C-alpha positions as CSV (number, residue, x, y, z in Angstrom):
1,M,0.0,0.0,0.0
2,T,1.4,3.3,-1.1
3,T,1.0,6.4,1.1
4,T,0.8,9.6,-0.7
5,F,1.3,12.9,0.9
6,P,-0.3,16.2,-0.3
7,R,2.0,18.5,-2.1
8,P,2.6,21.8,-0.4
9,S,0.3,24.4,-2.0
10,R,2.0,27.2,-3.9
11,I,0.9,30.8,-3.8
12,S,-0.7,31.7,-7.1
13,P,1.0,34.5,-9.2
14,S,-2.1,36.6,-9.0
15,V,-2.1,36.5,-5.2
16,L,1.6,37.5,-5.2
17,T,1.0,40.3,-7.6
18,A,-1.9,41.6,-5.6
19,G,0.2,41.4,-2.5
20,A,3.0,43.4,-4.2
21,V,0.6,46.1,-5.3
22,T,-0.9,46.4,-1.9
23,F,2.5,46.6,-0.2
24,T,3.6,49.3,-2.6
25,V,0.5,51.5,-2.2
26,F,0.6,51.3,1.6
27,A,4.3,51.9,1.7
28,W,4.1,55.0,-0.5
29,A,1.1,56.3,1.5
30,S,2.9,55.8,4.8
31,A,5.8,57.8,3.5
32,F,3.8,61.0,3.6
33,V,3.0,60.4,7.3
34,S,6.6,59.5,8.2
35,I,7.9,62.6,6.5
36,R,5.4,64.7,8.4
37,S,6.5,63.1,11.7
38,A,10.3,63.1,11.1
39,G,10.1,66.6,9.7
40,A,9.6,67.9,13.2
41,A,13.1,67.0,14.2
42,Y,15.0,67.0,10.8
43,S,15.3,69.9,8.3
44,P,14.3,69.1,4.7
45,G,17.8,68.6,3.4
46,A,19.0,66.5,6.3
47,L,16.0,64.3,6.2
48,A,16.4,63.8,2.4
49,L,20.1,62.8,2.8
50,G,19.4,60.4,5.7
51,R,16.6,58.7,3.7
52,L,18.6,58.4,0.5
53,L,21.6,57.0,2.4
54,A,19.4,54.3,4.0
55,G,17.8,53.5,0.7
56,S,21.2,53.4,-1.1
57,G,22.5,50.9,1.5
58,V,19.6,48.5,0.9
59,L,19.8,48.8,-2.9
60,A,23.6,48.3,-2.8
61,V,23.1,45.0,-1.0
62,L,20.5,43.9,-3.5
63,L,22.8,44.7,-6.4
64,L,25.5,42.5,-4.8
65,I,23.0,39.7,-4.2
66,R,21.7,39.9,-7.8
67,R,25.2,40.4,-9.1
68,Q,24.3,43.4,-11.1
69,G,27.1,45.9,-11.7
70,L,27.1,49.4,-13.2
71,P,24.5,50.1,-15.8
72,P,25.6,50.6,-19.5
73,R,26.9,53.9,-20.6
74,G,23.6,54.7,-22.5
75,A,21.7,54.7,-19.2
76,W,23.8,57.2,-17.3
77,R,22.3,60.4,-18.6
78,G,18.8,59.3,-17.4
79,V,20.3,58.0,-14.1
80,L,22.1,61.3,-13.4
81,I,19.1,63.5,-14.2
82,S,16.6,61.4,-12.3
83,G,19.0,61.1,-9.4
84,V,19.5,64.9,-9.0
85,V,16.0,66.1,-10.0
86,W,13.8,63.2,-8.7
87,F,15.5,61.5,-5.8
88,C,17.2,64.7,-4.5
89,G,15.0,67.6,-5.7
90,Y,11.7,65.9,-5.2
91,T,12.6,64.6,-1.8
92,V,13.8,68.0,-0.5
93,A,10.9,69.9,-1.9
94,L,8.3,67.4,-0.5
95,N,10.0,67.4,2.9
96,W,9.9,71.2,3.0
97,G,6.3,71.3,1.7
98,E,5.1,68.9,4.4
99,R,6.4,71.2,7.1
100,L,3.8,73.7,5.9
101,V,0.8,71.6,4.8
102,D,-0.6,68.4,6.2
103,A,0.3,65.0,4.8
104,G,-3.1,64.4,3.1
105,T,-2.9,67.7,1.2
106,A,0.6,67.0,0.1
107,A,-0.4,63.6,-1.3
108,L,-3.3,65.1,-3.2
109,L,-1.1,67.7,-4.8
110,V,1.8,65.3,-5.7
111,N,-0.7,63.0,-7.3
112,T,-0.9,65.5,-10.3
113,G,2.4,64.0,-11.3
114,P,1.1,61.7,-14.1
115,I,-0.4,64.6,-16.0
116,L,2.9,66.4,-15.9
117,M,4.7,63.2,-17.0
118,A,2.5,62.9,-20.0
119,L,3.0,66.6,-20.9
120,L,6.8,66.2,-20.6
121,A,6.8,63.0,-22.5
122,A,5.0,64.7,-25.3
123,R,7.5,67.5,-25.4
124,L,10.7,65.6,-24.8
125,L,10.0,62.0,-26.1
126,G,7.6,62.8,-28.9
127,E,4.6,61.0,-27.4
128,A,1.1,61.9,-28.4
129,L,-0.7,64.8,-26.6
130,P,-4.4,63.7,-26.8
131,P,-7.3,66.1,-26.1
132,R,-8.2,64.1,-22.9
133,L,-4.8,65.0,-21.5
134,L,-5.4,68.7,-22.0
135,S,-8.9,68.3,-20.4
136,G,-7.4,66.5,-17.5
137,M,-4.8,69.2,-17.0
138,A,-7.5,71.8,-16.9
139,V,-9.4,70.0,-14.2
140,S,-6.3,69.3,-12.1
141,F,-5.3,72.9,-12.4
142,I,-8.6,74.0,-11.1
143,G,-8.2,71.6,-8.2
144,A,-4.8,73.0,-7.4
145,V,-6.2,76.5,-7.4
146,V,-9.0,75.4,-5.1
147,V,-6.4,73.9,-2.7
148,G,-4.5,77.1,-2.8
149,L,-7.6,79.1,-2.1
150,S,-8.5,76.9,0.9
151,M,-5.0,77.5,2.3
152,S,-5.4,81.3,1.8
153,S,-8.7,81.3,3.6
154,G,-7.1,80.1,6.8
155,G,-4.4,81.5,9.0
156,G,-0.8,81.8,7.9
157,A,-1.8,82.2,4.2
158,S,1.7,83.0,2.8
159,T,3.2,80.0,4.6
160,S,0.5,77.6,3.5
161,V,0.5,78.8,-0.1
162,L,4.3,78.2,-0.1
163,G,3.6,74.7,1.0
164,V,1.2,74.1,-1.9
165,V,3.8,75.5,-4.3
166,L,6.5,73.3,-2.9
167,C,4.3,70.2,-3.2
168,L,3.5,71.1,-6.8
169,L,7.2,71.7,-7.4
170,A,7.8,68.2,-6.0
171,A,5.3,66.8,-8.5
172,V,7.2,68.6,-11.4
173,A,10.5,67.1,-10.2
174,Y,8.9,63.7,-9.9
175,A,7.5,63.9,-13.4
176,T,10.8,65.1,-14.8
177,G,12.7,62.3,-13.2
178,V,10.4,59.6,-14.5
179,V,10.5,60.9,-18.0
180,S,14.3,61.1,-17.8
181,Q,14.5,57.6,-16.5
182,K,12.4,56.1,-19.2
183,P,15.1,55.9,-21.9
184,A,17.6,54.7,-19.3
185,L,15.4,51.6,-18.7
186,S,16.1,50.5,-22.3
187,F,19.8,50.0,-21.3
188,G,19.8,48.8,-17.7
189,T,17.6,46.7,-15.4
190,P,15.0,48.4,-13.1
191,L,17.2,47.6,-10.1
192,Q,20.3,49.1,-11.6
193,I,18.5,52.3,-12.7
194,T,16.7,52.7,-9.3
195,A,19.8,51.9,-7.2
196,Y,22.2,54.2,-9.0
197,S,19.6,57.0,-9.3
198,C,19.1,56.8,-5.5
199,M,22.9,56.8,-5.0
200,T,23.2,59.9,-7.3
201,G,20.5,61.6,-5.3
202,A,22.4,60.9,-2.1
203,V,25.5,62.4,-3.5
204,A,23.6,65.5,-4.6
205,C,22.3,65.8,-1.0
206,L,25.8,65.7,0.5
207,P,25.8,69.5,1.0
208,F,23.2,68.8,3.8
209,A,25.7,66.4,5.6
210,G,26.6,69.1,8.1
211,Q,22.9,69.6,9.0
212,L,22.3,65.9,9.4
213,A,25.4,65.5,11.6
214,T,24.2,68.4,13.8
215,E,20.5,67.2,14.0
216,L,21.1,63.5,14.4
217,P,22.3,63.5,18.0
218,K,19.5,65.8,19.1
219,A,16.6,64.1,17.3
220,P,14.3,61.7,19.2
221,I,14.8,58.0,18.3
222,S,11.3,57.9,16.7
223,A,12.2,60.6,14.2
224,T,15.4,58.8,13.3
225,L,13.6,55.5,12.9
226,N,11.1,57.3,10.6
227,M,14.0,58.5,8.5
228,V,15.5,55.1,8.2
229,Y,12.0,53.6,7.4
230,L,11.6,56.1,4.6
231,G,14.8,54.9,3.0
232,V,14.3,51.2,3.5
233,V,10.6,50.7,2.8
234,P,9.1,53.4,0.5
235,T,12.3,54.1,-1.3
236,A,14.0,50.7,-1.7
237,L,11.6,47.8,-1.1
238,A,8.4,49.5,-2.5
239,F,10.2,50.0,-5.8
240,I,11.1,46.3,-6.0
241,T,7.5,45.2,-5.4
242,W,6.3,47.8,-7.9
243,T,8.6,46.5,-10.6
244,Y,7.5,42.9,-9.8
245,A,3.8,43.9,-10.2
246,L,4.5,46.0,-13.3
247,A,6.1,43.0,-15.1
248,R,2.9,41.0,-14.5
249,T,0.1,43.6,-14.8
250,P,-0.9,46.0,-17.7
251,A,0.7,49.4,-17.0
252,G,-2.4,51.5,-17.2
253,K,-4.3,49.2,-14.9
254,L,-1.5,49.1,-12.3
255,G,-1.1,52.9,-12.4
256,A,-4.7,53.4,-11.6
257,T,-4.2,51.5,-8.3
258,T,-2.1,54.4,-6.9
259,Y,-5.2,56.6,-6.9
260,A,-5.8,55.0,-3.5
261,V,-2.6,56.6,-2.1
262,P,-4.1,60.0,-1.1
263,A,-7.1,58.4,0.5
264,I,-4.9,56.1,2.6
265,V,-2.7,59.1,3.5
266,V,-5.7,61.1,4.7
267,L,-6.8,58.1,6.9
268,L,-3.3,57.4,8.2
269,S,-2.6,61.1,9.0
270,W,-6.0,61.3,10.8
271,A,-5.3,58.2,12.8
272,L,-1.6,58.8,13.6
273,L,-1.2,62.5,13.5
274,G,-4.7,63.8,14.2
275,E,-4.6,65.8,10.9
276,V,-7.6,66.1,8.6
277,P,-7.7,68.4,5.6
278,G,-10.5,70.9,5.4
279,W,-13.5,70.2,3.2
280,L,-12.4,72.8,0.6
281,T,-8.9,71.3,0.5
282,L,-10.4,67.8,0.0
283,L,-12.6,69.2,-2.8
284,G,-9.6,70.6,-4.6
285,G,-7.7,67.3,-4.1
286,V,-10.6,65.3,-5.5
287,L,-10.6,67.6,-8.6
288,C,-6.8,66.9,-8.9
289,L,-7.5,63.2,-8.9
290,A,-10.4,63.6,-11.3
291,G,-8.1,65.4,-13.7
292,V,-5.6,62.6,-13.6
293,A,-8.4,60.1,-14.2
294,V,-9.7,62.1,-17.2
295,S,-6.2,62.4,-18.7
296,R,-5.6,58.6,-18.4
297,Y,-9.0,57.4,-19.5
298,R,-9.0,55.2,-22.6
299,P,-12.3,54.0,-24.0
300,R,-12.4,50.4,-24.8
301,K,-12.6,49.6,-28.5
302,T,-14.2,46.3,-29.3
303,T,-14.5,44.7,-32.7
304,L,-16.2,41.5,-33.8
305,S,-13.8,40.8,-36.7
306,E,-10.4,41.3,-35.0
307,P,-9.2,40.2,-31.6
308,A,-7.8,42.7,-29.2
309,A,-4.1,43.6,-29.7
310,P,-1.7,42.0,-27.2
311,A,0.0,44.2,-24.6
312,P,3.4,45.6,-25.7
313,S,6.5,43.9,-24.5
314,G,10.1,44.8,-24.3
315,P,12.2,47.3,-22.4
316,D,9.7,50.2,-22.8
317,T,6.8,48.2,-21.2
318,G,8.3,48.6,-17.7
319,A,9.3,52.2,-18.3
320,S,6.1,53.6,-19.7
321,T,5.1,56.9,-18.3
322,T,1.5,55.6,-18.0
323,G,2.8,52.8,-15.8
324,S,4.7,54.9,-13.5
325,P,3.4,55.3,-10.0
326,C,1.1,58.3,-9.6
327,T,2.6,59.1,-6.2
328,R,6.0,58.5,-5.0
329,S,7.0,60.0,-1.7
């Protein structure tokens, strides 16, 4: 008599992909709250440098484990631009902006990034500029104006408006970095491009090393742990899970999942920081998200005679501007 034992069940790829997407979205959402918390003890530049150093350390270990060296020469232009503008400029601008506005408002404003990406891609990469993009830009612009008006109607108008401007500047830096990174992904792997962009950003933030050295001994341990968390989880690990999901999910469908980030940020900031944006700010943020949705809407075309075209494959699939995360923080 032969005894058979049940084979251990394997987790299905769809479950792993869903888990990767969920982890990424919550990691990016939590970053806004961590920035707001750590920003009470660290200045914007020092926090950016500490975060990028922590992220660079994790990514360097992953490069060694995967045995991936330097990216090819053709990738370095995109790596350098994205490292300076995105990883450094975006991070400093967002850190500064979140000292002046709450985490939920910052997430709503930064989420206009995909529209700016599409606009820059049309100008720099020759991609199409459809009417829906222009319509979405108009809606998001109105939303940004409403957010600005909501800030002006409260106390400390100039400071709050500066925070809105800084968050929008962060969105511009984010969009510029993604568009610059797209050609680089045709030469190197996503891990190489992300790792060396992060390291470039850390080098660009070295002028803040003196501030970090001064503030580190005085900062509470919770703020320092938040800084390290920002580098390890939202910066390093979340990009790995995002790339894993992007390789197994249509880019447009995956990009839409990050619409949930601002809502999660509002809930987390309410639960952990006791911050809730005003109703007019939320209305402006919803208009910003609606503009992004309009710009990315593609009506389905169904025909009876021809099957639907397969999804594109190749280096550009993982680097599409439509597949880039709507919110990176």
